[in-house]
Structure formats: structure tokens, C-alpha cells
N, C-alpha and C positions, 0 to 999 in steps of 0.2 A: 728593332726592339720596341715592344709596346709598353705603355705605362700600366702599372698595376691597377686593378679595379678597386678604387678607394671609396666607392659609393656605399651608403648605409646598407644596401642590399647585397653588396659584393663581398670580397674577401675581408675588407676592414670590418664590416658588420659581423662577419663570422668570427673573426678574432676577438672583437669586443664582447660578443655574446659568450664565447668560451671563457673569456677572462671573468665576466660577470658570474658565470656558473662556478668557476673555481673559487672566487672570493666568497660567494654565498655558501659554499659547502663547508666552510670552517666556522663553527659557532663562535661568537664573540662573548666572552664572559662579562658579567656585571662588574664594573670597576669600583663602584661605590653605591651604597644603598640610598634610597630616596631621601630619608631624613638627614643624612650627612650632606648630601648635595644641597638641600634646601638651606641647611645651616651655613654652609660655605657661601652660598649666593647672598643670603641675608647679611652675613658679616661683611662681605665685599661691598654691598650697597650701603651699609651703615658707614663703613670707612670712606666711601666715595662722597658721602654727605658731610663728613667731618671737616672742620676748618683746618687750614694748614698748621695752625698752632697746636692742634691736637694730634698731629701726625707723629708716629713713633720715629725715633732716631736710632741710628745704628752705632 
């Protein structure tokens, strides 16, 4: 019994290329618009700079 060809140019490479084509064939929808994303990141950065005394409690 011989070992399978797992080189990038062999069967493994073919499988990975087919997988890549399958993944790229399905469009990914936009999850959030740019303005909302920027607002979320800015809010997170602001909270990260806050002192522990300003942290919200549950």
C-alpha cells in the first residue's frame, strides 16, 4: 500500500483548490454597514480607556 500524495501539487492540493472554489462560489452578505462598525469600535475603545470605577455593573 502506498501513501497518498499529500504534496501541494498532488491530490491534497486538488482537494484544497476545489474547496476554495466552493467557498468562493457563495457570496457573503454584508453583516453591518461601515458607520455602525465604526461606532461599535469607537465605543469599545472608549470603554477600554475608562477606569474600573466607571465600568457598568450587572
